[in-house]
VOVEXSE-907188 format. One record per atom (N, C-alpha, C): y, z negated, x negated; residue number from 1; residue in one letter. Coordinates in nm, 3 decimals, m for minus. Example, Ala and Ser with C-alpha at 12.3 -4.5 7.8 and 13.67 -1.06 7.14 Angstrom:
BEGIN
v,w,u,num,residuo
m0.569,m0.780,m1.319,1,A
m0.450,m0.780,m1.230,1,A
m0.330,m0.780,m1.320,1,A
m0.225,m0.708,m1.285,2,S
m0.106,m0.714,m1.367,2,S
0.003,m0.787,m1.290,2,S
% end
This chain:
BEGIN
v,w,u,num,residuo
m0.114,m0.002,1.654,1,M
m0.042,m0.115,1.602,1,M
m0.118,m0.184,1.488,1,M
m0.251,m0.188,1.499,2,S
m0.333,m0.248,1.392,2,S
m0.311,m0.175,1.259,2,S
m0.306,m0.040,1.270,3,L
m0.286,0.040,1.152,3,L
m0.152,0.012,1.086,3,L
m0.049,m0.002,1.168,4,L
0.086,m0.029,1.118,4,L
0.095,m0.168,1.056,4,L
0.027,m0.265,1.119,5,T
0.024,m0.397,1.065,5,T
m0.042,m0.401,0.926,5,T
m0.158,m0.339,0.919,6,G
m0.228,m0.336,0.792,6,G
m0.153,m0.261,0.684,6,G
m0.096,m0.147,0.725,7,A
m0.023,m0.063,0.624,7,A
0.101,m0.139,0.574,7,A
0.175,m0.205,0.664,8,G
0.294,m0.278,0.623,8,G
0.262,m0.392,0.527,8,G
0.150,m0.463,0.553,9,L
0.115,m0.570,0.462,9,L
0.068,m0.515,0.324,9,L
0.000,m0.403,0.325,10,A
m0.050,m0.346,0.202,10,A
0.067,m0.294,0.115,10,A
0.164,m0.228,0.177,11,V
0.282,m0.183,0.103,11,V
0.358,m0.303,0.048,11,V
0.367,m0.409,0.131,12,S
0.435,m0.532,0.086,12,S
0.364,m0.588,m0.037,12,S
0.234,m0.584,m0.041,13,A
0.155,m0.633,m0.156,13,A
0.184,m0.551,m0.280,13,A
0.212,m0.424,m0.259,14,G
0.243,m0.338,m0.376,14,G
0.375,m0.379,m0.443,14,G
0.462,m0.443,m0.367,15,L
0.590,m0.493,m0.418,15,L
0.572,m0.633,m0.478,15,L
0.501,m0.715,m0.406,16,N
0.475,m0.855,m0.451,16,N
0.338,m0.898,m0.396,16,N
0.245,m0.922,m0.484,17,A
0.107,m0.947,m0.444,17,A
0.090,m1.066,m0.354,17,A
0.178,m1.166,m0.368,18,Y
0.151,m1.294,m0.303,18,Y
0.227,m1.315,m0.173,18,Y
0.335,m1.242,m0.151,19,V
0.413,m1.258,m0.031,19,V
0.336,m1.232,0.095,19,V
0.271,m1.117,0.111,20,P
0.199,m1.091,0.237,20,P
0.082,m1.187,0.265,20,P
0.010,m1.227,0.157,21,L
m0.099,m1.321,0.176,21,L
m0.047,m1.456,0.221,21,L
0.067,m1.500,0.162,22,L
0.126,m1.629,0.199,22,L
0.180,m1.621,0.343,22,L
0.245,m1.514,0.379,23,V
0.296,m1.497,0.515,23,V
0.182,m1.496,0.618,23,V
0.073,m1.423,0.588,24,L
m0.039,m1.418,0.673,24,L
m0.102,m1.557,0.693,24,L
m0.120,m1.627,0.581,25,G
m0.181,m1.758,0.587,25,G
m0.096,m1.857,0.668,25,G
0.034,m1.858,0.643,26,L
0.122,m1.944,0.716,26,L
0.130,m1.909,0.863,26,L
0.134,m1.781,0.895,27,A
0.137,m1.737,1.033,27,A
0.011,m1.777,1.106,27,A
m0.103,m1.757,1.042,28,G
m0.230,m1.800,1.104,28,G
m0.238,m1.951,1.123,28,G
m0.178,m2.022,1.038,29,R
m0.183,m2.169,1.041,29,R
m0.082,m2.231,1.136,29,R
0.040,m2.171,1.141,30,L
0.149,m2.233,1.212,30,L
0.197,m2.163,1.340,30,L
0.172,m2.034,1.351,31,V
0.228,m1.958,1.464,31,V
0.124,m1.944,1.576,31,V
0.153,m1.999,1.692,32,P
0.062,m1.980,1.808,32,P
0.041,m1.834,1.841,32,P
m0.082,m1.792,1.866,33,G
m0.106,m1.656,1.904,33,G
m0.143,m1.566,1.788,33,G
m0.129,m1.615,1.665,34,V
m0.171,m1.537,1.548,34,V
m0.304,m1.595,1.497,34,V
m0.409,m1.518,1.515,35,D
m0.542,m1.564,1.472,35,D
m0.600,m1.463,1.376,35,D
m0.634,m1.511,1.254,36,L
m0.692,m1.423,1.153,36,L
m0.836,m1.395,1.189,36,L
m0.889,m1.280,1.154,37,P
m1.024,m1.244,1.186,37,P
m1.125,m1.334,1.112,37,P
m1.249,m1.333,1.164,38,D
m1.357,m1.408,1.098,38,D
m1.376,m1.356,0.956,38,D
m1.392,m1.452,0.866,39,G
m1.407,m1.416,0.724,39,G
m1.281,m1.424,0.644,39,G
m1.165,m1.437,0.711,40,W
m1.038,m1.444,0.644,40,W
m0.967,m1.578,0.669,40,W
m1.038,m1.670,0.727,41,G
m0.975,m1.801,0.758,41,G
m0.935,m1.876,0.636,41,G
m0.995,m1.845,0.521,42,W
m0.956,m1.915,0.398,42,W
m0.812,m1.897,0.356,42,W
m0.746,m1.792,0.411,43,L
m0.606,m1.773,0.382,43,L
m0.521,m1.885,0.442,43,L
m0.572,m1.953,0.543,44,E
m0.498,m2.060,0.610,44,E
m0.519,m2.192,0.541,44,E
m0.612,m2.201,0.449,45,N
m0.646,m2.326,0.381,45,N
m0.526,m2.376,0.302,45,N
m0.499,m2.506,0.305,46,E
m0.381,m2.562,0.238,46,E
m0.389,m2.540,0.088,46,E
m0.509,m2.544,0.029,47,W
m0.522,m2.524,m0.112,47,W
m0.488,m2.378,m0.149,47,W
m0.536,m2.286,m0.065,48,T
m0.506,m2.144,m0.085,48,T
m0.357,m2.118,m0.076,48,T
m0.295,m2.177,0.024,49,L
m0.150,m2.162,0.042,49,L
m0.072,m2.220,m0.077,49,L
m0.117,m2.334,m0.127,50,G
m0.052,m2.397,m0.239,50,G
m0.064,m2.310,m0.367,50,G
m0.183,m2.256,m0.391,51,I
m0.203,m2.172,m0.510,51,I
m0.117,m2.046,m0.499,51,I
m0.116,m1.984,m0.380,52,L
m0.039,m1.865,m0.360,52,L
0.111,m1.894,m0.379,52,L
0.160,m2.011,m0.339,53,A
0.301,m2.045,m0.357,53,A
0.334,m2.058,m0.502,53,A
0.246,m2.122,m0.579,54,V
0.269,m2.134,m0.726,54,V
0.272,m1.999,m0.792,54,V
0.174,m1.916,m0.758,55,L
0.167,m1.779,m0.816,55,L
0.289,m1.700,m0.777,55,L
0.336,m1.721,m0.655,56,L
0.459,m1.650,m0.611,56,L
0.579,m1.688,m0.693,56,L
0.596,m1.813,m0.722,57,V
0.708,m1.862,m0.802,57,V
0.703,m1.798,m0.942,57,V
0.581,m1.794,m1.005,58,I
0.568,m1.733,m1.136,58,I
0.601,m1.586,m1.131,58,I
0.553,m1.517,m1.029,59,E
0.579,m1.372,m1.015,59,E
0.730,m1.346,m0.997,59,E
0.794,m1.427,m0.912,60,V
0.937,m1.404,m0.889,60,V
1.019,m1.423,m1.013,60,V
0.987,m1.523,m1.093,61,V
1.059,m1.549,m1.214,61,V
1.033,m1.440,m1.320,61,V
0.908,m1.408,m1.342,62,A
0.871,m1.310,m1.444,62,A
0.923,m1.174,m1.411,62,A
0.934,m1.138,m1.285,63,D
0.976,m1.004,m1.246,63,D
1.127,m0.984,m1.259,63,D
1.199,m1.088,m1.289,64,K
1.345,m1.079,m1.299,64,K
1.394,m1.086,m1.443,64,K
1.302,m1.094,m1.537,65,I
1.338,m1.099,m1.679,65,I
1.320,m0.960,m1.737,65,I
1.426,m0.896,m1.787,66,P
1.416,m0.760,m1.845,66,P
1.304,m0.753,m1.948,66,P
1.229,m0.641,m1.939,67,W
1.115,m0.609,m2.028,67,W
0.992,m0.695,m1.999,67,W
1.011,m0.823,m1.968,68,V
0.898,m0.903,m1.924,68,V
0.843,m0.850,m1.794,68,V
0.936,m0.800,m1.710,69,D
0.893,m0.742,m1.584,69,D
0.796,m0.623,m1.599,69,D
0.816,m0.544,m1.702,70,S
0.726,m0.431,m1.728,70,S
0.588,m0.483,m1.771,70,S
0.584,m0.584,m1.853,71,V
0.453,m0.644,m1.893,71,V
0.387,m0.704,m1.770,71,V
0.463,m0.767,m1.683,72,N
0.409,m0.823,m1.561,72,N
0.352,m0.712,m1.473,72,N
0.418,m0.600,m1.468,73,D
0.366,m0.485,m1.390,73,D
0.232,m0.439,m1.439,73,D
0.209,m0.444,m1.570,74,I
0.079,m0.405,m1.626,74,I
m0.029,m0.500,m1.573,74,I
0.002,m0.629,m1.580,75,V
m0.093,m0.731,m1.534,75,V
m0.119,m0.714,m1.385,75,V
m0.016,m0.683,m1.311,76,Q
m0.027,m0.676,m1.168,76,Q
m0.093,m0.546,m1.115,76,Q
m0.126,m0.457,m1.210,77,T
m0.192,m0.331,m1.172,77,T
m0.326,m0.356,m1.101,77,T
m0.388,m0.465,m1.134,78,V
m0.513,m0.502,m1.066,78,V
m0.490,m0.597,m0.948,78,V
m0.394,m0.690,m0.970,79,V
m0.370,m0.792,m0.869,79,V
m0.312,m0.736,m0.740,79,V
m0.212,m0.652,m0.753,80,R
m0.143,m0.605,m0.626,80,R
m0.233,m0.516,m0.542,80,R
m0.307,m0.422,m0.597,81,P
m0.403,m0.347,m0.513,81,P
m0.507,m0.438,m0.449,81,P
m0.558,m0.536,m0.520,82,A
m0.657,m0.627,m0.463,82,A
m0.594,m0.706,m0.348,82,A
m0.471,m0.749,m0.368,83,S
m0.398,m0.819,m0.259,83,S
m0.375,m0.725,m0.140,83,S
m0.344,m0.598,m0.168,84,G
m0.323,m0.504,m0.063,84,G
m0.447,m0.483,0.021,84,G
m0.563,m0.480,m0.043,85,G
m0.690,m0.463,0.027,85,G
m0.717,m0.585,0.119,85,G
m0.691,m0.703,0.066,86,I
m0.710,m0.825,0.143,86,I
m0.611,m0.828,0.259,86,I
m0.487,m0.798,0.232,87,A
m0.385,m0.803,0.333,87,A
m0.408,m0.704,0.447,87,A
m0.448,m0.581,0.411,88,F
m0.477,m0.477,0.511,88,F
m0.593,m0.520,0.596,88,F
m0.699,m0.564,0.531,89,G
m0.821,m0.600,0.604,89,G
m0.799,m0.719,0.698,89,G
m0.730,m0.818,0.648,90,S
m0.706,m0.937,0.733,90,S
m0.599,m0.917,0.842,90,S
m0.494,m0.845,0.796,91,G
m0.384,m0.820,0.892,91,G
m0.421,m0.728,1.002,91,G
m0.494,m0.618,0.970,92,A
m0.531,m0.521,1.072,92,A
m0.634,m0.582,1.169,92,A
m0.705,m0.684,1.122,93,G
m0.808,m0.742,1.206,93,G
m0.759,m0.869,1.274,93,G
m0.634,m0.906,1.259,94,A
m0.579,m1.028,1.319,94,A
m0.536,m1.004,1.462,94,A
m0.546,m1.108,1.541,95,T
m0.493,m1.102,1.679,95,T
m0.356,m1.164,1.676,95,T
m0.256,m1.086,1.720,96,T
m0.115,m1.133,1.724,96,T
m0.058,m1.098,1.859,96,T
0.074,m1.129,1.874,97,A
0.141,m1.095,1.997,97,A
0.142,m0.949,2.029,97,A
0.131,m0.866,1.926,98,V
0.141,m0.720,1.946,98,V
0.008,m0.649,1.921,98,V
m0.089,m0.720,1.867,99,V
m0.222,m0.658,1.845,99,V
m0.322,m0.744,1.916,99,V
m0.357,m0.703,2.040,100,A
m0.448,m0.782,2.124,100,A
m0.594,m0.744,2.102,100,A
m0.622,m0.624,2.056,101,D
m0.760,m0.583,2.035,101,D
m0.778,m0.520,1.898,101,D
m0.771,m0.598,1.791,102,P
m0.784,m0.544,1.656,102,P
m0.922,m0.483,1.629,102,P
m1.022,m0.522,1.707,103,A
m1.154,m0.473,1.683,103,A
m1.162,m0.319,1.703,103,A
m1.068,m0.265,1.778,104,A
m1.068,m0.122,1.801,104,A
m1.046,m0.042,1.673,104,A
m0.978,m0.110,1.576,105,F
m0.951,m0.041,1.448,105,F
m1.072,m0.046,1.357,105,F
m1.166,m0.134,1.388,106,F
m1.278,m0.155,1.297,106,F
m1.405,m0.086,1.349,106,F
m1.387,0.026,1.417,107,T
m1.504,0.097,1.464,107,T
m1.587,0.158,1.353,107,T
m1.523,0.179,1.238,108,S
m1.593,0.230,1.119,108,S
m1.636,0.113,1.034,108,S
m1.689,0.144,0.915,109,D
m1.734,0.037,0.826,109,D
m1.622,m0.054,0.786,109,D
m1.652,m0.181,0.762,110,A
m1.552,m0.280,0.738,110,A
m1.475,m0.260,0.605,110,A
m1.533,m0.180,0.515,111,W
m1.471,m0.159,0.385,111,W
m1.357,m0.060,0.393,111,W
m1.352,0.019,0.504,112,V
m1.247,0.122,0.516,112,V
m1.105,0.063,0.512,112,V
m1.074,m0.038,0.596,113,P
m0.940,m0.096,0.591,113,P
m0.904,m0.155,0.454,113,P
m1.002,m0.220,0.391,114,V
m0.978,m0.279,0.259,114,V
m0.945,m0.168,0.159,114,V
m1.020,m0.060,0.159,115,A
m0.999,0.053,0.071,115,A
m0.860,0.116,0.096,115,A
m0.823,0.127,0.224,116,A
m0.692,0.184,0.258,116,A
m0.583,0.096,0.203,116,A
m0.601,m0.037,0.213,117,G
m0.498,m0.129,0.162,117,G
m0.485,m0.120,0.012,117,G
m0.598,m0.103,m0.058,118,V
m0.595,m0.088,m0.204,118,V
m0.512,0.033,m0.244,118,V
m0.540,0.145,m0.176,119,V
m0.473,0.267,m0.210,119,V
m0.321,0.259,m0.183,119,V
m0.284,0.204,m0.066,120,L
m0.141,0.194,m0.033,120,L
m0.070,0.099,m0.131,120,L
m0.131,m0.011,m0.162,121,A
m0.069,m0.109,m0.254,121,A
m0.058,m0.049,m0.392,121,A
m0.161,0.019,m0.439,122,L
m0.158,0.082,m0.570,122,L
m0.049,0.188,m0.583,122,L
m0.035,0.267,m0.477,123,A
0.072,0.370,m0.478,123,A
0.208,0.308,m0.485,123,A
0.230,0.202,m0.407,124,T
0.360,0.133,m0.408,124,T
0.384,0.068,m0.542,124,T
0.282,0.004,m0.597,125,H
0.295,m0.058,m0.730,125,H
0.326,0.047,m0.836,125,H
0.262,0.162,m0.832,126,A
0.286,0.264,m0.931,126,A
0.430,0.311,m0.929,126,A
0.482,0.331,m0.809,127,L
0.622,0.371,m0.793,127,L
0.715,0.271,m0.847,127,L
0.688,0.143,m0.817,128,K
0.770,0.033,m0.870,128,K
0.760,0.021,m1.021,128,K
0.640,0.031,m1.078,129,A
0.621,0.020,m1.220,129,A
0.683,0.135,m1.298,129,A
0.688,0.252,m1.240,130,L
0.748,0.367,m1.309,130,L
0.900,0.362,m1.306,130,L
0.953,0.309,m1.195,131,A
1.099,0.306,m1.179,131,A
1.166,0.197,m1.262,131,A
1.098,0.082,m1.277,132,R
1.157,m0.030,m1.343,132,R
1.204,m0.004,m1.486,132,R
1.114,0.051,m1.576,133,P
1.159,0.079,m1.713,133,P
1.278,0.170,m1.722,133,P
1.285,0.265,m1.631,134,I
1.403,0.358,m1.629,134,I
1.529,0.280,m1.598,134,I
1.521,0.193,m1.500,135,A
1.636,0.114,m1.460,135,A
1.679,0.021,m1.572,135,A
1.578,m0.042,m1.641,136,N
1.613,m0.130,m1.748,136,N
1.677,m0.058,m1.867,136,N
1.626,0.060,m1.898,137,A
1.684,0.136,m2.011,137,A
1.824,0.181,m1.977,137,A
1.848,0.219,m1.854,138,A
1.976,0.274,m1.818,138,A
2.085,0.166,m1.806,138,A
2.044,0.043,m1.781,139,T
2.144,m0.062,m1.761,139,T
2.133,m0.172,m1.868,139,T
2.049,m0.152,m1.969,140,G
2.029,m0.256,m2.068,140,G
1.965,m0.381,m2.016,140,G
1.884,m0.366,m1.912,141,G
1.814,m0.477,m1.850,141,G
1.889,m0.551,m1.739,141,G
2.014,m0.513,m1.716,142,L
2.095,m0.581,m1.616,142,L
2.042,m0.558,m1.475,142,L
1.974,m0.446,m1.453,143,A
1.927,m0.412,m1.317,143,A
1.805,m0.494,m1.278,143,A
1.728,m0.549,m1.372,144,A
1.604,m0.615,m1.343,144,A
1.608,m0.720,m1.235,144,A
1.697,m0.819,m1.246,145,P
1.701,m0.921,m1.142,145,P
1.744,m0.870,m1.006,145,P
1.838,m0.775,m1.005,146,I
1.886,m0.720,m0.881,146,I
1.779,m0.642,m0.807,146,I
1.717,m0.548,m0.883,147,V
1.609,m0.468,m0.824,147,V
1.494,m0.556,m0.776,147,V
1.458,m0.651,m0.860,148,S
1.346,m0.741,m0.825,148,S
1.380,m0.818,m0.698,148,S
1.501,m0.868,m0.683,149,A
1.540,m0.944,m0.564,149,A
1.529,m0.858,m0.440,149,A
1.571,m0.732,m0.448,150,V
1.562,m0.641,m0.337,150,V
1.415,m0.616,m0.300,150,V
1.333,m0.601,m0.401,151,E
1.190,m0.580,m0.376,151,E
1.125,m0.706,m0.310,151,E
1.163,m0.824,m0.355,152,D
1.110,m0.945,m0.294,152,D
1.151,m0.959,m0.147,152,D
1.278,m0.931,m0.121,153,V
1.328,m0.936,0.019,153,V
1.255,m0.828,0.103,153,V
1.238,m0.711,0.044,154,G
1.171,m0.602,0.115,154,G
1.028,m0.638,0.148,154,G
0.957,m0.702,0.050,155,S
0.819,m0.744,0.071,155,S
0.809,m0.847,0.182,155,S
0.900,m0.942,0.183,156,L
0.904,m1.044,0.288,156,L
0.932,m0.984,0.425,156,L
1.033,m0.898,0.429,157,A
1.070,m0.838,0.558,157,A
0.956,m0.749,0.613,157,A
0.892,m0.676,0.524,158,L
0.778,m0.588,0.566,158,L
0.664,m0.676,0.617,158,L
0.636,m0.782,0.551,159,S
0.525,m0.870,0.593,159,S
0.552,m0.929,0.732,159,S
0.671,m0.976,0.753,160,I
0.704,m1.036,0.884,160,I
0.703,m0.930,0.993,160,I
0.764,m0.811,0.961,161,A
0.765,m0.705,1.060,161,A
0.625,m0.653,1.092,161,A
0.538,m0.650,0.990,162,A
0.402,m0.598,1.014,162,A
0.326,m0.686,1.111,162,A
0.353,m0.814,1.108,163,I
0.281,m0.908,1.200,163,I
0.341,m0.914,1.338,163,I
0.477,m0.914,1.341,164,F
0.542,m0.940,1.471,164,F
0.604,m0.814,1.538,164,F
0.650,m0.718,1.454,165,V
0.709,m0.595,1.511,165,V
0.661,m0.476,1.426,165,V
0.534,m0.443,1.442,166,P
0.476,m0.336,1.352,166,P
0.549,m0.204,1.349,166,P
0.612,m0.168,1.460,167,V
0.679,m0.038,1.466,167,V
0.792,m0.030,1.363,167,V
0.848,m0.144,1.321,168,L
0.952,m0.142,1.223,168,L
0.897,m0.115,1.078,168,L
0.768,m0.119,1.063,169,V
0.707,m0.089,0.934,169,V
0.747,0.054,0.890,169,V
0.747,0.148,0.984,170,V
0.780,0.284,0.951,170,V
0.922,0.294,0.892,170,V
1.016,0.223,0.959,171,V
1.155,0.221,0.911,171,V
1.163,0.152,0.776,171,V
1.093,0.041,0.760,172,G
1.099,m0.035,0.635,172,G
1.041,0.048,0.518,172,G
0.925,0.110,0.539,173,V
0.868,0.188,0.430,173,V
0.955,0.304,0.391,173,V
1.014,0.373,0.493,174,A
1.105,0.488,0.466,174,A
1.225,0.437,0.387,174,A
1.278,0.323,0.424,175,G
1.397,0.265,0.358,175,G
1.364,0.230,0.210,175,G
1.248,0.171,0.187,176,L
1.208,0.140,0.050,176,L
1.191,0.265,m0.036,176,L
1.134,0.368,0.024,177,L
1.114,0.490,m0.049,177,L
1.249,0.550,m0.091,177,L
1.343,0.554,0.002,178,V
1.476,0.609,m0.029,178,V
1.543,0.524,m0.134,178,V
1.527,0.390,m0.128,179,W
1.584,0.297,m0.226,179,W
1.530,0.331,m0.364,179,W
1.396,0.346,m0.374,180,F
1.338,0.374,m0.506,180,F
1.385,0.508,m0.561,180,F
1.384,0.612,m0.478,181,L
1.421,0.745,m0.527,181,L
1.568,0.749,m0.569,181,L
1.656,0.692,m0.487,182,L
1.797,0.690,m0.523,182,L
1.822,0.606,m0.648,182,L
1.752,0.495,m0.659,183,G
1.770,0.408,m0.772,183,G
1.721,0.474,m0.901,183,G
1.612,0.548,m0.891,184,R
1.557,0.615,m1.007,184,R
1.652,0.727,m1.050,184,R
1.709,0.800,m0.953,185,R
1.799,0.909,m0.984,185,R
1.928,0.851,m1.049,185,R
1.977,0.738,m0.993,186,R
2.098,0.676,m1.047,186,R
2.074,0.623,m1.187,186,R
1.958,0.565,m1.211,187,A
1.925,0.513,m1.344,187,A
1.914,0.625,m1.447,187,A
1.856,0.736,m1.407,188,K
1.843,0.850,m1.498,188,K
1.984,0.904,m1.532,188,K
2.070,0.909,m1.432,189,R
2.206,0.960,m1.455,189,R
2.285,0.867,m1.553,189,R
2.270,0.739,m1.534,190,K
2.340,0.645,m1.622,190,K
2.282,0.653,m1.766,190,K
2.153,0.670,m1.772,191,R
2.088,0.679,m1.906,191,R
2.137,0.804,m1.977,191,R
2.148,0.914,m1.905,192,A
2.197,1.041,m1.965,192,A
2.342,1.021,m2.013,192,A
2.423,0.956,m1.931,193,E
2.562,0.935,m1.965,193,E
2.574,0.850,m2.092,193,E
2.486,0.748,m2.103,194,R
2.492,0.663,m2.223,194,R
2.452,0.739,m2.346,194,R
2.351,0.826,m2.328,195,E
2.304,0.905,m2.443,195,E
2.414,1.005,m2.489,195,E
2.483,1.065,m2.391,196,R
2.590,1.156,m2.421,196,R
2.705,1.085,m2.495,196,R
2.734,0.965,m2.445,197,S
2.844,0.885,m2.511,197,S
2.807,0.849,m2.651,197,S
2.678,0.813,m2.672,198,A
2.633,0.778,m2.807,198,A
2.636,0.898,m2.899,198,A
2.600,1.014,m2.846,199,A
2.600,1.137,m2.923,199,A
2.745,1.173,m2.962,199,A
2.838,1.159,m2.868,200,R
2.977,1.189,m2.897,200,R
3.031,1.093,m3.005,200,R
2.996,0.965,m2.994,201,A
3.043,0.868,m3.091,201,A
2.986,0.897,m3.226,201,A
2.859,0.935,m3.233,202,A
2.797,0.965,m3.362,202,A
2.861,1.091,m3.424,202,A
2.890,1.192,m3.335,203,S
2.955,1.314,m3.382,203,S
3.094,1.286,m3.437,203,S
3.167,1.199,m3.365,204,S
3.301,1.163,m3.406,204,S
3.301,1.091,m3.543,204,S
3.203,1.003,m3.553,205,G
3.189,0.924,m3.678,205,G
3.156,1.015,m3.794,205,G
3.074,1.111,m3.773,206,S
3.033,1.205,m3.878,206,S
3.153,1.292,m3.922,206,S
3.238,1.331,m3.826,207,G
3.354,1.410,m3.858,207,G
3.454,1.334,m3.939,207,G
3.478,1.208,m3.901,208,E
3.573,1.125,m3.980,208,E
3.521,1.099,m4.123,208,E
3.391,1.083,m4.134,209,A
3.331,1.061,m4.271,209,A
3.349,1.184,m4.358,209,A
3.336,1.299,m4.295,210,A
3.347,1.424,m4.372,210,A
3.493,1.446,m4.419,210,A
3.590,1.400,m4.338,211,R
3.729,1.412,m4.381,211,R
3.761,1.312,m4.491,211,R
% end
C-alpha cells in the first residue's frame, strides 16, 4: 500500500506539481489518523500551504491558456519531478488509515522513494507535455482548457485516492494513460483532416486561377 500511495502522489505531481503536496499537507493537518513522516512536517505549515495554494492558482490559470500552457510545461519540467519526489517520499512514509507501517517500505536508503517519485512524475509530465501541443494544433487551442481541467481533476482524484484508497491508484493511472493515448490519436486525426482540407482548398483555388 505504501508503494501505491507514493506512486499515486508522484503521478499526480506529473499532472500538477502543487495538488498532491497541498492535499498531503491539508490531510496531515486536518485529517485524524494521517501523520506525515519525520522531516516532512513542513508540508503542514500554514505558510507552506498558503504558498502552495497561490502557486496552484497560477498553475491552473496558465495551463488553460493555449500556447502559454506549452511554455508553462517547459518551466514545470523541473518543478513537477521535484514535487513528485517530495510527494512520493512523504506519502509513502506517512501513516494513514490504510498504511499502518510505512517504515516497511523504507528498508533501503531514504533516497530511493524520492528518486522513484522523480522518475514517475517526469514520465507523466513528459507524456502531458508532448500531447498538449498536438491537441492545441489540431483544435486551434480550443482543447487547452478542457484537457487541462481533466488533468487537474485527475491529479486531485489520484492524490485523494493515494492517501485513502491506494488500490484505486492502479485504476486511475490506467484511466489517465488511456485518456492521453486516445486524446493524442484523436488530435492527430483532426490535424490530418485540417491539413487535407487546406490542401484541397489550395488545389481548388489554384485550378480556378488557372481557368
